[in-house]
N, C-alpha and C positions, 0 to 999 in steps of 0.2 A: 817445330814447323813440319808440315807434311806436304807432299806433292802427289797429286792424283796421277796414277799411271795411265788413265784413260784420256784425260784432258790436258795433262801437263801443268795444271794450275796449282798455285802454291797458296796454302792457307796456314794460319797460325793457330797454335793451341791456346787455350785460355790462360795457362800459366805464363806463356811468353808475353802475351798482351798485358797481363797484370804486372809482370816484372817491368815492362816498359813504361807503365803508368805510375809506378810508385814514387818517382821523383826524378830529378835531373841526374843523368848519367855522369859520373865524375869525369870520364875521358872526354865526353862531348862538351861538358861545361868548361873544364879548365883549358881544353885545346882552343875552343872558340874565344873564351874570355881572355886567355893569355895572348892570343894573336891580336885581338882588338886593342887591348891595353898597350901592347908593344907597338902596334901600328900608330896609335894616337900619340904615344910618347915620341916616336921618331919624327912624326910630322910636326910636333910642337918644337922639338929641339933643332930640327933641320928643315924649317919651313920652306926656305927658298929652294934648297936642293930638292926637297920632296916635290914641290910644285913643278920644277923642271922635269923630274923623272916621270911624274904622272902625265905631264903634257906630251912627253916623248912617247910613252906607252899608248896614250890615247890616239896620237897621230898615226902610230904604226898599226893599231887595230883598225882605225877607220880607213887606212890606205890598203892594207893587205887582207883584211877579213870582212870588208863590207859586203862582198859578194855572198859570203857564207851567211851573214846575218839576214840580208834581204831575201836571198833565195830560200834559206831555211824557214823563215816565217811563212813565206808563200806556200812552200811544200807542206808545212804543218797545217795551213788553212785548207789545202786540197784534201789532206788526210782526214781532217776533222769533218769536212763536208761529206766525204765518202762514208765515213763512220756513221754520220748522222742519218743518212738515207738508207743505210743497211739495217739488217735486223738487230745489230748491236745498238743502234740508236734508240731502240725501245727498251733497253735494259734499265732497270731502276737501280740507282746507286743507294742501296739500302735493302732491308728485308723485303721480299716479295709481298705485295699487298699493303705495304705501309704507305700512308699518305705523306705529302710534303710537311716538313716541320714548320715552315714559315709561309706566309702568304706571298703571292707574286709581287705585291708592292714592297713589302719589307725586304724580300730577296733582292729585288732590283735596286732598292735604296742602298743595301749593304755592298752590292757589286759596284754601284756608282761611286760611293764614298771610298771604298777600298781601291778601286781601279783608277779613278781619275783624281779624286781629292782636290787639292788646290791647283793642280796642273791646268785643268780646263779653264778655270776662271782667269788665269793670267795668260798662259800660252795660247789659249783659244783665240785671243785677240792679238797677242804680241807676235805669234809665229807668222800669220798671214801678212801682217804689216812688215815684218823683217824680210820675208821672202819677196814681197812686192818691191822693196827697196834694193835688196841684194838678191837679184833673180837667180835661183839655183842653177838653171841651165845656161845663164848668161847669153841667152839668144833673143832677149827682148829688152826694150828700153825700160829702165826702172820707172815704176808707178804708171806705166801705160796700161791700157785695157787688157792687153795680152799678158802683161806681167802680173796683173792682179788675178786674172783667171788661173795662171800657173801657180801663183802663191796659194790660192784657195784649193787647188787640186792637190798640192803637196800637203797642206795642212789637214785636209780631209783624209788623205791617205794615212797620215801619222795618227790621227785620232779615230780612224774608222775601224773596220773589222780586223785589220791586221794587228792593231794594238791589243784587242781582246783575245786574239789567238795566242799571244804570248802568255796570257793568264790561263786560257782554257786548256791548253795542252798539258802542262804539269798538274793543273787542278783536276783534270779528268783522270790522269794516271794515279794521283794520290787518292781521289775519291773511290776509284775502283778497288784498289788494294786495301784501303782502310775499311770501306763499308761493305764490300762484297767478299773479300778474302780475310777479313778480321785481323789484319795486320796492324801494328802500332801506328799512331798518327805521327809518323816521321817521314821525312823525304826519302830516307833509305828504303822504305817499304816499296817504293816504285821500282827498285832494282832487285826485288826478290826473285824474278825469273832468271836473272843472271847470277846473283850472288847466293841465292838460296838462304841457308841458315847463317851465312856470313854477315847478313844484315844486323845480326845481334853481336857480331864480333867487331874487331877494329876496322875492317873495310867499311861496314855500314855506319859505324860511329864517326869515321872520318868524313863520310858523305854528309852526315847530319851536322857536323861541326862546320864544314864548308858552307852548307845551306844557311846556318845561323849567321856566319860571317857575311855572306852575301846579302842576307836580309837586313842586317844592321847597317851595312854600308848603303843599301838602297833607301832605307828609312832616313838615314842621316842626310842624304842628298835632298829628299823630299822635305824634310824638316828645315834644312838650311834655306832652300828656295822659298818655302812657305813663310818663314820668319822674315826674310828680306822683303817679301811682298807685303806682309802685314805692316812692317815698319814703314815702308814707303807709303802705304795707304794712310796710316796714322799721321804721317807728316804732311801729306797732301790735303787731307780732309780737315784735320784738327790742328795743323801747324806744330805738331810735337817734334822737337828736334831729335835727330838721331844720336844715340849714345849706347855705350856698352851696357849700361843698366837697363835700358829699354829692351835691347836684344835679349838679355838674360831673362827679363821679366816675361817676354813673349814665349821664350823657350820653356820657362817654368810652367806657365799656364797650359801650354800645349801638352807637355809631358804629363802634367797632373791629370788633365782630362783623359789622356791616353791610358794612363795607369788605372784610373777609375773605371774606364770602360772595360779593361781586361779583367780587373778584380771583380767587377760586378757581373761578369759573364756575358755570354753572347745575347741572351734574351733581354737583360736589363741595361747592359752597357752599350755594346757595339750596335745592336739593333736600334735602340732609342736614339743614339747619336746619329746614326745613318738616316733615320726617318727625319730628324730635325734638319740634317744637312740637305736632304732632297727637297724638303719644304722650303727652306731658305733659297735654294737654287731656283725652284719654280717661281717663287715670289719675285726674285730678282729678274728672271726672264720675262714674266708678265709685266713688271714695272717698266723694263726697257722697251718692251713691245708697245705699251700704251703711251709712255712719256716720250719715246723716240719717234723716228720717222716710220710709222706703222706700215704704210704701204710699201716703202722701200725694203723693210725687213721681211715682209711676207714674200715679196717678189724675190728677194735675195735668197730666202730659204729654198725656194724652188730652183733657182739658178745654181745654188751650191750643190744641191742633190744631183743635178744634171752634170755639173763639173766633176763630181766624185765618180759618177758612172763613166764619164769620158776619160778621166785620167787614171783610174784604177788599173785597167788592163796594161797601160803603158808603164806605170811605176812599180807594179808588183814584182817585176823581174828586172827592173832597170837598176844597174849598179854603176853607171857612169864609167864604162870601159874606156871612153875617149878622154876622160878627165876634163870635161868642159864645165863642170859645175863650180859654184862658189865654194871655196875651200871651207870645210868644216860644217857644211849644211847637215850632214847626216848625224853629227854630234848633237844637233838640236832636237 
């Protein structure tokens, strides 16, 4: 690894990158895998106690660190906007003069599938309804016109630009150091200005192990929610009774499709699945628009956009300092 004395930027030598690409690093692999296996084993053996502990931790985080979460995402949004309009916004994440690897449509489809997945299909409907009944600010009559507007404002805030900021900030950092500074495709590469060559030693490997653990836990939550939604849909539409075998079958199908997409590579796997996903989403949207109350939906789309513009300035820095909200709304 070398550091430019003029710019202070850090780049990697070809040998370091090749070493990082040869295969799984034993320290990263066994640290992350060992922790995950131990964590799952403890949860299975002490399920009730684990549930109580996780509930306590979640409540503490939502009570004491919600201000950091909300304020941090908004500050990241401001930072990215400033970066975008500056001369850095014209920087190409790749060799100068090289064109995009994917079309805009495929790129959007992969972002949509990876960023939202099954969340939008369920919570895009469930969250506004939940907030309309359990009004977050508790200052309106449930299911009143004002409560519905507030519910849509909160839902749009959660699914709007702030959600994408959480993806964009680490994605930009990784993209810069991987494609402009020729560092390995690991999370630790974003810490090169701080750690320097230590990203190849135990500090960097610890960061990568923690990143893997966090990714696996995040995927597990998405998989669990998605499986329950599919199971509920099969029961509602086809009358299939809920069972452990059904849940296992759904998990096997989803995991098999995911494994195939990874093994097939980005071009043949993830890209094709994402394109299929976006086509199905558009077909569903058009069907609902035509078969449902078309005029109401069109008017509602404009109203929702105005509600987002109205509520965004208020919610982007609002952390409920007076503790007036419905308990647990931020956890949704």
